[in-house]
N, C-alpha and C positions, 0 to 999 in steps of 0.2 A: 436386220440389215441398216436403218436408218437409226437405229439406237445406238449401233457400235463404232461407225462414221461420226457420229457425232460426241462419243466418247472420244476419240482418238483428236476430234478437230477440239476439244476443249481440254479438258482434263490431263489429258497424256502430250500436251502440244509441245514440240521438241523447241530445247532452250539451252540445255546445261551445256557450257563449254566443257569446263574443269573444276578442279578448289583443289584445296586443303584446310588442313584443322593441325592448330599448334597448343600447346599449356603450359604456362608460366607460373612456376612454383611461388609464390605472395608470401606464405607463412608456412614455417615446418612444423610449429607447435600445431598450428590449429588445422592443416592439411588443407590451407586455403587455396585455390588454383583458380589462375586467370585463363578463359578458353577462350581461344580465338580462331572463329570458321571464316573461310576465302570461300566464296562462291563467284567461277563468271559463267557469265553468260551470254547468247547471241542476241548483242540489239538487233542485229538486222534482218536474220530471218527467225527470230523466236518471236512464241507466242506473248503477246502482253500480256493476254489471260494472265498464263505460265509466270510469268514475270510479277507480276502483281501480287499471286497466290504466294510467292514465297517473301509477304514479309515477316513473315517469324518463319525462325527452323528450329526442330524436332529434333534436338538432340540428345541422344543415349546413351545410359552407363552401365557396365558390364563387367561382371568378376571375369579378369584374364585367365581363370584358372580353371572354372567351371563353365565359364561363357555365358553363366545365368545370367536376366535382368535384374539389372537394379533398382534402377530409377532415370526422370527422364526431365529435363528442362527444356521449357519453350523462349529463344531470344529472339529479339526483334535486330533487322536491320541496320545499318547506316549505308547511305550511297544512293549513287553510285558514284563511281569513281572510272572516267573514260579510259582506257585500254590504247594508246597512241605514241606511244615513242616509236620514233623509227630508228630501224637497226639498219638501214645497211647507209653508205659513205652519203650519194648521189642518185636517189630513187626519187621520184617525182610520186607524192603520197595518193596511193590508189584509195578508187569510191568503191560501194558496195561489200566494206569491212567494215564490222562494231562489237567489239567486245567491250563489256561494263564489271568491273568487279562490285561485290557487298561483300560487307564485312559484319560479320554478327560477334559479340564481344558479351561475355559475362561472367561472373565473379561466385565460385561455388565453393562449399567444403566438399571435399571428393575424399575419404581411407581411403588410401591403394589398400592397406589390408597387407595377406601375406603373399598373395599372386600379383597385384597390382588390378589395373582398369583400364577398361579400354572404352573410350573416347567416341561416338561413330555418330555423322550423320548421312541420311539416304534420301537420292531425288531423281525421279524419272523422268523426262527421258533424255535421250542423247541428238544432236541433227541425222535426222535418215539420209543425210548425204553425206556421211562419212565414209570414205572409201575401205580402212584398215579392218574392222571388224564386223562381224554377223549382225543382221539386223539391226542395227544400230539405234532406228526410231523406235524400237522396243527393249534397246540395253540405257538403264541406267547405272546411276552410280554410286560408291558408298567411299565418303572420306572418314579415312579413321586414324587416329592415332593411339598409342600403349603408354599409359604413367607407371611405371616400375614399383615393384614392392617398395613397403613401408623399408627404412636406413636406406633406401638408395634416393637420393635428394638431386630433381635431375630438374632441367627446362630443357624442352623442346631444340632442336636446331633449327633455325628460321632461314630462308631464302632470301636473299637481299634484291632481288629484283624480278620485278613484274614480267611472265614470259611475253616473247613476240605477239602482238596483236594480227602478224599475217609474217608468212615467208614466201620468198619472190623464188618464183620455178626456174633452173640453170644458175641459177644465184648462188654462190656458195657463204654462206652465215655461221659468224661466229660469236657464240652467246656468251655472256658472263652469268653460270647458273649456279652459282656459290653460292654458300649458307654460312650462318655467324651462330656460333654456340655460346650461350652466356654463361656454361660452366667451364669453357676452355677445354672439350673434349676433342680426337682427333675424329676427323670428319674422312667418311670413303661415300666416293659419288657413284651411282650402278643407273643404268636402265630398267626400269621396271614392266611389271604386266598390271594394268590398272585392274580396279575392283570394281563389279557390277552391283547393281542395289537399288532395289524397285520395283515395278511393274508397271503394264498400261494399266493393269486394274485396280492398283494400289502405288501412284505415282507419291506419293509420300506417306511412307511409312508412319506409323503412330501406335506403338514407338517405332525405331527401327530394329529390324532383325536382328539377332543373336547370332555372334561369330560362329565359325569361321566362314570370311566372306569370299565367295566364288569371284573369279577372275574374268575377264571380257574375252569372248571368242575370235582372235583373230582368224582375219579373211585368209583365202587362200593366196601362199606368196608372202605370207607378212609374220612377222614373230618379234618375239620381245628384243633379239638383235637386228633386227629387220622394221623397223615399226613406220618408217617415211620408205617410199620410193626413191631413191638418189643414189649419184654416184658422185663422189662417193657418199657412202650410208649415214644414218644418223650416229654418231659417238658420242659419249663424253667422256672426260677426264674424269679417271679414279681418285684423284689427288686434289684435282681446282677445279673440278666442275665445269671444264670450259665444254661448251654445246657446239659438235659440228654438224653441217649439214648442208651436204649439196642438192635442195631435191630434183627431180628431172619429171614431174608429173604433177599438174594441177590435180587438186582434188584437197580433201580434208583427215587428217590424220590423229584418231587420238593417242598422245604417247603418256610412257610414265615415267618418273623420277624418283629415284628414292634416295636420301643420302642416312648414312649409319653413321654414328655416337659411339666410338669404342674409349673406354676409360681404363687404364693401365690391360692394354688388349682386353679387356670385357664388350661386348654388345651390350649398351643397355637404353637406345633409344632409335628408332627410325621414323623420317618425316616424309610421306608420300606426297610428290606433287602431279593430279590427275590432268591432263591440259589437251585440246585441242587443236591443231598446228592447220592453219589454212594456208594453201599452198595458190598461189595467186601469179596471174602472168601481170608483171611490172615494169614500165617504163624509166631506163634508167640516161640520165644525163651521162653518163661513164659505169662500166662494169670491169674489173678486175678476174680475171679467173685463166687458167690452163691446165692442162692434161698435160701427157706423155705420150710418147709413141715405143710399143713393145713390153707396156706395164701389165699388172694386173694390179685392180686396185681393191684394196681391203677397206675394212669400216675410217681406216685413221691412217690410210698412205697410200703412194703409188708403191709398188715392189716388184724389183728388177731380178728378172732369175739370171743367174751365169756371165751377168753383163755388171760392168761399172761406167758405161756410158750411157748417158740421157738426154733425150732429143725433146724439150720442150715445145709444147704445141699452145700457142697462144689462142683463149676462146673469149677473151676482155670482147667489152662492147666500146663501139666510138672512141678507143684509145690513138692517141697520137703521139706520145712517147711513150718508153717502155723502161722501166731500173729492177736488173732484175738482182737478187742476191741467191747466190745457189748453197750458199748453209755450209760450206764446206772450212772446216778450222783450220786447217796443214797450211789456209794460204789467206790474204787479204786480198787477191786477185779475181774471187770468184763473183764477179761482176758482167753483166751485159745489156745494153742497150737495142740488142737487134727483138726483132717481135718473135722468132722462133730460132732462140740458141740452143747449146747443146754444151754440158760439162761430164770430162771425167774425173769420177769419186775415188778418192784413197782404197777405199776397201768397204769391207762391210761394214754399217751402222747406219744409224735412222738421221735425216739430213733434212731440216728445216728450209726449203726455199720460200723466198719473198718476193712476191712480183707485183709491185707499184706502176699503174698506166695514169696518163693524164694527157685532158684537152683544154679547151680554152674555158668549158664551162667547172670543170668539176676535175678531182683526181682521186682515187679510190685504190686499194690497197688487198690481197690477198695476199695469203700464208699457207701451206701444205705441206706434206710430209714425204721424201721419196727414199725409201727403205732400199740400201745396196744388199742383192744376195751375188756377189761377185765372184770370181772365178782366183779368188786367193786363197795358198794352196796350204796344208797345214802337214806338220810331222810328227810320229810317236818318238824319234830319239831313236837314237845308237838303240843296239840288241844290247841283253840285259845277261850279266855274269852274278847271279846269287850265291853268296856265303853263309845262308840261311834259308829255311825254309820259304818257298812264296808266298808272299800275302803285299800285291804292288798294287799299287793304283796307277792306272792306265790314263792319258787325259790328253782328249783332240785339240783343249781349247780353244773349242769353237761353238762359245756360244748362243751366237746369233741361226746358228745351223737349223733345219728346217727336219732333220732327222740324222741320229748318227746309227750307224748296225754293225754292230761284230762281230766275225767269224764266230764263235763261239753261241750264238744268238741273243744274247743282250745288245739292249740299247740305252743311247745317252750317250752325255759328252763325256763320263769319265766313268770308268766301271775297276773293279777290284778282281785281281784275278789270285788263285791259291794254286793253280796247275803249270810247268814248266811245258815251251811248248811256241806256238807261232801264233801271234792273232794280227787279225788284221779289220781296222776302222773303216767304214763306209760311211763320209761325209756329204749331206744330200743340202746342197741349196736349191730346194724347190728341185728343178730340172736339174741343177746342176750337182755332179757327183765326183766326187774324189776318194784315193784310198791311199794307205799307209799301211806298212806290215813291220811289228819289232816280233823279235826274236826271245824267250827267258830260258835260260838254262839257272840249273841251282847245283850248285856243289858242297853245299853243307858239310861241316866237321859235327859229328855229334858225340859231345863225352863229356864224361861227371867224373872227377877224382874223389876221395871218401868223403865224408862229411867233415865239416870242422871239429877239432877236437879240445877238451878241454882237461886242465892238467892239474891236479891238486898239490903239488909241486913241482919245482924245476928238473925233478928225474925224467927230463926227456931222449926218448929212442926211437924214430918212428920211420917206414921206406913209407914214403911217398911213389903212388903210382896211378900215371894221367889213366888208365883203365883203357887206352885203346890202341892199336898194336899198326905197323908196318906204314911208320906215317915217321917223320920228322919234329924234334921236339926241341925244345930250348927251356930251361929252366933261368929263374931270375937268381939263382943261387952259384952262378960262376958260367963264365963260356964255355969252359968243358963239359957243363951237366947237361948231356943231350942224349943222355938216352930214358926208355920211358918210366922209367924209374928213380927214387933220389934220395939217399938217405940222410935223415935230419936227426942232429940232436938239441935244438934252442928252437923255444917260441919264436913266432913269426907269422907273416903272411908269405904265402909260397904260393907263387907264380909259375904256370907252366902254358909256353906258346904249341900249338899243334899245327903245322901245315900241311898242304897236300899242295896240288901243279895250282892251284886257282885261289885258296882260301886258308886265311889262318884263322884259329880259334884261340881263347884264353882258358885257363880257369885257374880259381883261387883256390886255395883250402887255408885255413886259420889254425894253427894249434896258438892256443893259449894258456895261461896260468891262473888260476883261482886266486883271486885277489885275498890281500891280507888284512886282518881283521885289529882294530887298536882303538880303544876308548879312554881317555883320560881319566885319572881320578879327581875328584872336586872337594875343595875346602868351604864348608859354611857355619856362622854362627848361628842360634838360635832358631826359629822356626825359617823355611826356604821354599825355592821350588826350580828344581834343576834338570834341567832339558838336557839327555844325554844325546849325541847322534854320531852317525857314521856318514859316511861319503858314500851316494847310491854307486851300484857298482852294477856293470851287464849283468844281466838274470838275476840279481841279487835278490834272495828272498830274508825276512829277518824275521826274528820272535827274540822280544825281552824278557825281562825274569818279571818284568809286571801283566807281561801280555801283550802289548803294542806289536803290532807286525808292521809298523812304518820305518823309515830312517834314523826317525828319532821316538825317544820316549821320553812321558816328563814324571819325576820325581819329586817325593814330599817326606821320606825317611831316608835318616843311613844307614850305611852298613853297605855290607857285601854284597853287588848287583851281577848281571852278565848279560850278553846278548850275543844270538846266535846266528850266523851269515852262512846260508844255503848258495851254491852257484850250481844246477844241476847237481851231481853226485857230489859234490865236494861240500864238507861243514868245517865252518869254521868258528870256536868260541871263544869270546874274550870276558874277562871279570875288568871289574871295577870298581874302585869306594868311596862311597862318599862320604868324609871326616865332617862328624856336625858335636860338635862339645857346647853343652849349653849352660850358658852364664846366668843362673835365675837366682837372683837377689829378690829376699820377702822380708823385710823389714813386720811382718803381720798386719792384724787387722787394728784400724785406728782405736787409737786409746782414750778413757776418758779418767778422772784423777777426782777423787772429791776433797776437797781445800784447798788442798799442797798439792806440789806437784813433784815426784821425785821418782826417777826410773831410768834405764839402759834400753837403748838401742844398739841392736848386734847383727851386723850385716854379713852374716856368715865366714865362711875362707874364702877370701879369694886374694888375687894379687896385689890392687891396688884399690884405694878410696878416694872419694872425692865429696864429701856432704855439703850440705847445704847450710852449713853453719861454717865451712872454711876448713873443716878437722877433716884430715885424711887416716886414720886409726878407724880399727874393725867396726871397734862402739863409742858410745858417747854417748853424757850423761843429759840428764834433758829434766830442767824445773821450772819452764816458761810454757803457757800455751802457745799451739802454733803448726804449722805444715812442714814437716821436714824430710830433706830425698837425700838416697847419696845414689852417686854411679859408680860402678863397682867393672872393674877389668881382669878376666882369669888367666891365668898362666899361658892360654893361649891365644887373647889378645881378644877376647869376645867382650864384649861390652852388654852389661842391662844395668836398667836403674829400679827403684823403686820407690813411692812414698805415701808419711803415715799422716795421720790428724793425730794431735795433742792437744786435749778442750781438758776445763776444768771448772767444775761450779760446786758451790757451796751446801752441805747437807743440812738436811731438812731441821726444823726446829718446831717442837710443839711442848704444851704442859697438862700434864694429868691432874694437874690441882694438889693441895696438900694432904693428907691421913686425914682421913675423916673417920665419924665412929656413927652408924647404924642402929635402928633396933630390932630386937629379935623377928626374922622374916621381914622384914623391909629390903625390898627391891631397890638397888642402885642402879645408875646408870652412870660407867666409867667410859674415858675418851673423848679425843678432839672430834669424832666426825669426820664426813669427808674432805680430805683437805685438797686443792690442786695440786698435778704434777705428782702423789703419789700413787703408785703401784702397788704397795704391798704394807697391808697389818698385820703383825704377830704377836699374841698375847702370850703370856710366859704358861697360859692353861691351853693352848693350842686354840685359841680359838682366831678369826683372822677378817673379822670387823673393823669397822673405823668405831663403834660403840658395841661395850660389852655389860649386860646385864648382870646383876651379882646379889646375891643376899648371903654371901658366906663370908667371913671373917676370914684375912690372909695379906699377902702382898701380892699387888697385882702392877706387872710392866708391860709397855708396849714397843714395840720396834715398828717404825716406819722406812719404808725406802721408797724412792723416787724412782724416776725414768733411766735417770743416770748411773742408778746400783747406790746413791748416796743413801745414808741411813741415820736417823732420829733415834733418840732413847727418853724415855722417862718412866716413875714408878711411885705407887704410893700405898700405903697400909691402911685396911679399911679394918674399924674396931665396931664387934658386935656387943651390943649393951643394952640388956631389959628396961634400965632404970633412966636409960637417958631423956625420954621424955615421960611426963603423966598417963598413969592408965587410964585412968578417970576422967575426964572435963566437962568441964560447968558451961552452961549452954543458959545466955541471959532471957528475959520473956517480954521483955524490951528496946528500943534502939530508936534513935533520933537523926532519921535522913531528913533533917533542915536546914542543915549548907553550915551551921556553927563549927563543923569538922570535928564535934563531941558524939563519939558511939554513931557514926554514921551509916556502919553497915551491919549486918548480922548475919555470923552470930557475933564474928568480932572483926576490930581493924586489921588484921596482921593475918600473914598466912600459917591455917595450920598443919603442924607440922606430920601428925600423927599419919601412919601408913593406911592407907584407903580409906582414907577420909572425903565424904560427901553428904550433902544436905541437900532436902526439898519440900518449899514450902506449898500449903494451898490452902485456895480463901475458903469461908466457912461453907460454901457450896461445892466444895470439894476440886476446881479450877487449881488446876498445877500454874503457880505464876512467876516459881523460880525452879532451876535445878541446878546444881554445881557441876554435876557433869556434862553440861548441857551449854551452858553460859562460858564456858573459858574462867571464871574467877571461881574459889572458893566462896566470896562470902556477900550475900543481896545487898544489894543498896537501895529497895525499898520501890522499885520499876515495875510497871510490867509495861510492856508494847509501848516503851519510850516514854511513858508517864507515872508518876508517883502515886502506889494506891491508895485509896482509900484509909483513913484513921478507919481501924477493925481489928477483928481479931482472928490471926491466923495459925494454923495449923502446921509443922514440922516435924519432919522425921531427918536422923542422921545416921551413918553407919562409919566405924575407924575400928584400925588395929591398934589397941594398946601397945608401950613397947614390951610388954611381954609373951605378944603375939596371937593375944584372945580378940577376937572378935567382938564387936559390942555394937550396942544399938541407942538410938535417946528421940525419944518423942517428947512433944509440948505444945504451946502455945506461945504464941510470941504479937506483940502491939507496937507497932509503928507508931510514933509519938511526932507528932508539928508542934 
C-alpha cells in the first residue's frame, strides 16, 4: 500500500492541462515535415517532479491504414511560456491560477505512403479536481494528428490564439478560437470529445500506444455538447470559430475543439485541441450580462415560443448606465437606456442583442442572440384545380418552424403530393401551433392523335382524329373546324384544342414530305479531290457509291456516281457526274547526242502550245544542248507541262596501231586497254575485253562505247610470216659490262623478238645469277645482287621459238670482261 501511494505521488502526479500537435510540409520531394507539439501544464497545483520529467517528449509514428507502429523520435522542449492573457474587460486578475505552455519542435523525414501517417504523443495524468470526466486523476491525454496519403500535400490548420487560462463564473465569455490554414482550405469548427492516453502505471508510454485512441468518459450530466456547466451552454460557431459560454459553476472542465480542413468539398485534415477550462470566482470592476423572462435557453440563444415581445433582465455587476441595442434590422429606434427594457420583434428570426454598461471605473459589453418563434401565421394559398396529373409542391414557407406535420402523415416545411384531396399543414414553433388547409382537384384531358406521318411525295389525303369523344374541339385549320375529325390534303403541323368544363389540352400532328435530293455535277482537270455533299435532312440516312454513310463523300476518280437518301420508308436516289479530262503531255525521256545535236521534240495533239523557245507549234527542231519545256492546253482548257533535258558529248577515240606481221604461232596483244568512261568493248570476233590476244592472221576491229552511248572504231591487219625473223640465233661467249657502252649486256643490247625467248645464267658452282623471266629484262648486265660479278666463266641456258613455230634451246658459256 505504501508503494502504491508513492507511485501516485511521484510518477503519476497530475499536471496535464491540455495540448495539441501540428505538422508543416517543408519539402514535398524529400517528404520533410516540421512537427510541433504544444503541451499545457498546471504550474500552480501540478507536480514539479512530473513537469520536470517532461524535458523530452516521445512522439510515435503509425501507419494510418494498418495502425501498426513505424518509428518514434524523442524531442526536447522549449519554454515555458506563461498563459496570462486577460479575456475580460474589467476583471481584477485572480491568484491561484497558473498555466504554462511548453513547445516541442522537430524536423523529420516522414513518408506518408498510400494510407498516410498518424503522429501521436501520450501523457498521464490530468488534475484530480476536474468536474466533467470520470476518474480524472487516472486519465491521461493523447494529442495526435493524421498526415494524409502521398499525393495530398497539406499543412495542419493552426489555432491563432492560446486558450484562456481561466474563466469567470456567471460571466459571459466570447473567445476567438479560429485557426489559420496555410493551404487556404475551408475550415469548419465543432466541439469534440477529447482522447485519453497513458495510465497511472505507464504515464509516459514508450512508444505511445497505437491507434485507434479511446475518448475520455464524461461524468454524469456532461456530454460533447454540454462540456461545461453553464447558462447559456458552451458553443462554438462552426464557420468563424467563435467560442461562447457563461459558466454557472466553479470547477475545472476538460473541453475539446476540432477544426476540420475541406478542400474541394473533401475532408483532408483535422486538428484537435484538448484543454482544461478553469472556472473561478472573479472580482469585476463592472460586468455586462443579461437574461430574459419567459425564454428557454439553448446553447447559443434565448428562445421565445409563441411570442414576439421580449422582457430583458439585467444581470450586470456594478453598472451605472446602460446602452441597449436590440438588433432589430427593420428600424434604427431599437435602443434603450433602461436597466430592464422590453422590445417587440417584427417576426421569426435570430436577433443579436448588445448591452453596454458603464461606471466610473470601467465599461463592459455583452452580446447574445434572441431567437423569436412568434405567432406569425402562414398560408398554403388558394385551392387548386389542375388540368394535369397531380404532382404539386406544397410549401408552408416556414423554415424556422420547429416542426411541420401534414394530414397525410408527412413532415417538413414542403411536401410533394400526387393525389387529389384535402391537405392540412400543422406548423409548430415549439409550443405555438398553427394550421391551414388546401383542396386539390384535377380534371386532366388525356388524348393523343395518331403519330406524325411521312409521305414520299406530296399526294396527301388524311383524316385526322382527336381520339377522344364528347368534348369541345377547335382545329387550327379554321374557325368552323370544330369536329372530332378533320380531313386535310397538305403537309403541315395540325393542332387541335380539346376542352372540358375546366381545362383545355392541345395536341399536334405533323404531316411532312420526304426531302428532295440533288447533287451537282463537277469538272476537274487532271488529278483532283472532290467532296460531294448534300444538306442534312430530318431523319436522313445516306449511302454513297463509294460506301460513305455521312452527308458527304470524297471522290478522286471521274465518272458517274450516285447517292441514296433514306427517310424512314422513303428512298431518293440522285446521280452526278465528275468530268475529268486529263491533259497529259510527254516529251519523253531526256536525250543525249554524240558529237552533233539534230532532233525533233513533239508535244502531241493539243489545242495550244507554248515552248521555252517561244515557239507555239506542236513540234520544234533542236540543235543545241539545254533544257526544253512546253506548256499545253487541251480543248477543255486543261493545262499540263513537261520538261526534257538535251545533252551532247564527243564520241570516244582510240588507235589499234598499224598493220603488223608476226611469226607462226606467235601470240600478239591488240587493243587500247581500259579507257576511263568506256563501258563496252566489242571486237569483230565476238570478244568483249579491252585487250585481245591472237596468233592468227586476219582483220581485227574494235568498237568502244562510253556511258552516253557514243562509240569509237578502229581496225588493223595481222600477217603471219614464218620468215619474218631468223629461226636460229647466235649467242656470243663474252660481253664487256665495263661502262664503255660496247657490248654492255648479254647476249645482246637489243630486245630479242623471237617468241617465247628467255635466258638463264649460272655460276660455275651452279648458283643462278640471272633469269630473264624474273628480272623483267631480256638481257643480263653482269650484276648479281647489285654488284658486278667476278670475271669468270658462267654457263647459260636459253629457249625460244623460231619464226617457223619450232621450239629451240641453246646452252653454253659466257665470260664477262672488264
